[in-house]
N, C-alpha and C positions, 0 to 999 in steps of 0.2 A: 503494500499499500504506499503511495506516494505521501511523503510528509510535507506539511506545510511549514511556513517560516517560523511560527511560534514553537512547533514541535522540534524543529531543527536546533533552535536556540536552547530549548530545555534539554535536549540531549547533550549539548555541549557543557552545560553546567551540572547536569545530573545524568551521566551516561548509563546506558543500559548495562545491567549485570545479569549473568546467567542465573536462572531460577534454581538451578540445582547446585552449582558450585560457588556462585557469587562472583565469578571472574568478570571483569569489565569487558564489554564487547557485545556478543550476540545474546539475545534473551535466552536461548539454549544453545550453548557452545557445542562445536562439533564433538569434543571429547565426551561430553555428557550425553549427546545424542546417541553416540555409538555405545557407551558404557551402560546406558539404561536398557538397551536391547528391547525396545517396545515391540510387543506381539499383540496381534488381535485375538480376542475370544470370539468363538463361533457358536451361534444357536442354530440348529437345523430342525426343520419341521415340514410336515406335509400339510398343505392348505391350499384351497381354491381361492381364498381372498387375501390372507395375510402373507407377509414376505416368507419365502421358504428358507432364506439364509439371513442371519444378522451378524454383522461384523463390528466389533467395538473394542475399545482398549481396556475397559474395566469399570469399576464403580466410580462414582463421582466423589473422589476423595483425594487427598494428598496434593502434590505439586501441580499436577495437570488440572485439577479442579481449581486451584488458585490462579493459574494462568488464565483459565476460561472465565472465572469470576471477575477478574480485574479487567478483562476485555468488555464483558457485558455490563458491569456495574460501575467501574472506575474510568471508563472511557479509554482504556489502552487497546485500541483497536488493532494495532500491529500484532497483538497476541493471537488474533484469529488466523493470521497467516502462519505463525509458528505452529499452531495446533494442527492446521491442515497439512502442513509438511511432515509433522510427526506422525499423523495417521497415515499418510501416504507411504512413508518409509516402512511402517508396520505392514501395510497391505502388500507392498512389493515382495515381501518375504513369505507371503502366504500363497502357497501353490494353487489352492482351489480358486482364489480370486484372480491371482496374476495370469493363470493359464488361459483365462477366458476374456482377457482384457479387450480383444478385438471386437467382442459382442457387447461390452458394457457401456451403458449410458448413465451417467450420474444425473439424478434429478433432485434439485434442492427442495426441501419443504419450505414453501414461501414464507419469508419474514413478514411480520405484521407491520403495518405502516408506522404504528406507534413505536415499535422497537427500532425500526430502521432510523427513524428521526431521532430517538434518544441516543443511539449509538453511532450515528453519523454513517452508517453503512448497513445495507441489507445483508447481514452477516452470513446467513445460510447460503445465499446465492454467491457471495464473495468467496466463501470457503470451498463451495462446490467447484468453482472455476479453478482455484489453486489446486485442489485435490485432482481434478481431471487432468490439468497441465502436468503435474508431477507424475501421475500414473500413465499418462500417454493415452487416455480414453476420451470418449465424447462426453459432453454435458449438454442437457436440454432443459429449459424451463417450461416443460410441457404441462405443468400443474399450476393453476392460478388460484387466487382466493375469491370467494364470493362475498366475503365480509372481513372486517378488520378485528375480529375477536382476539382476545389474549388468553392464552391457557395458563399462564403463571398464576399460582395461588388457587386455581379452580379444583374442585373435587374431581375424582375419577369419573363420576357420572356426568358431570357438567362438561368435562374434557371431551368425553366420548361423544356427547350430543352435539357440541359445537364443531368438532372435527368432521362428524358425519354429514353435516350440513354446509361446512365451510369452504370446501375446495371444489374445483371443477377442472375438467380436462380442457387444454387449449388446442391440442392437435392429436391426430390418431397415432398411436404407437407404431413403430416399425416392426415388421416381422423379423424374427430371429434375433432380436436384441434382448438383452438382460437389463431391465430398468432397476437401477440401484438408488433408492430414496436416501438422501442425505439430510441428517438433522444433527444438531450439536449434543442434545441431551434427550434420552428416552426415559420418560417419567412413568406413564401408565401405558404407553404405546399407542394411545388414542390417535394422535396425528399420523404416525406412520402407517397404522393399520387402515385408516380411512383413506389415505392416498394410495395405499396398495390395492384396495378394493376398486377404487376409481380406475386405476391402470388396467387391472385385470378385466374389469367389466368393459373397458374400452378396447380390449383386444390384446394387451400385453401378454405374451406367452409365459414369461418368467419375471418375477419381481423379487428382488433382495433389498436389504437395507444396510446401511453403514452409518454409524454415529460415533461420537467421541466417547461418551460415557454413559452409564445407566445410573439413574437416580435411585438411591436407597430410599425405600418407602417404609 
């Protein structure tokens, strides 16, 4: 993400430090990136409506959760790029995912207008593009919003109801592609499941999902 003048001045007086080792430089230095050896966890299921594969880094806790929270709530939007690159690195080492990259299309779960305004970026779409670029796969904003509801703080029942009515297909899925829904956090799975159903109902033959972390409930 391109930095503005104010951010550049701030970096000069308060330079970035690695979240893991504290070394001045990158937000996650190359040594720590290699040392952490990030791996994706996988959930496999048989379903006609839900994603049949889920790839994610782990529970929402520890340093990765801090990096995400400071992006979403403290305005450190450059953290979104760091997280997308960490996730991409982990997916590259997963044979099940990487062996099918010629068929994969990353589909971001659309960011609400309210959150895009608050954070200065539609973070799901932004991260999906970085993820696709790093992996060498396609990306498509094939899913749009019908309304600008917000899931944060809502009950599981409300989340499911809002998600089931809140999204729409914007173009017909291509034959032979694996549509991989991207979101940052999976809380109840309502958003991901709703988008997966829309994609399957619209003709997508295979739907997976990838997200950063799973929220403990």
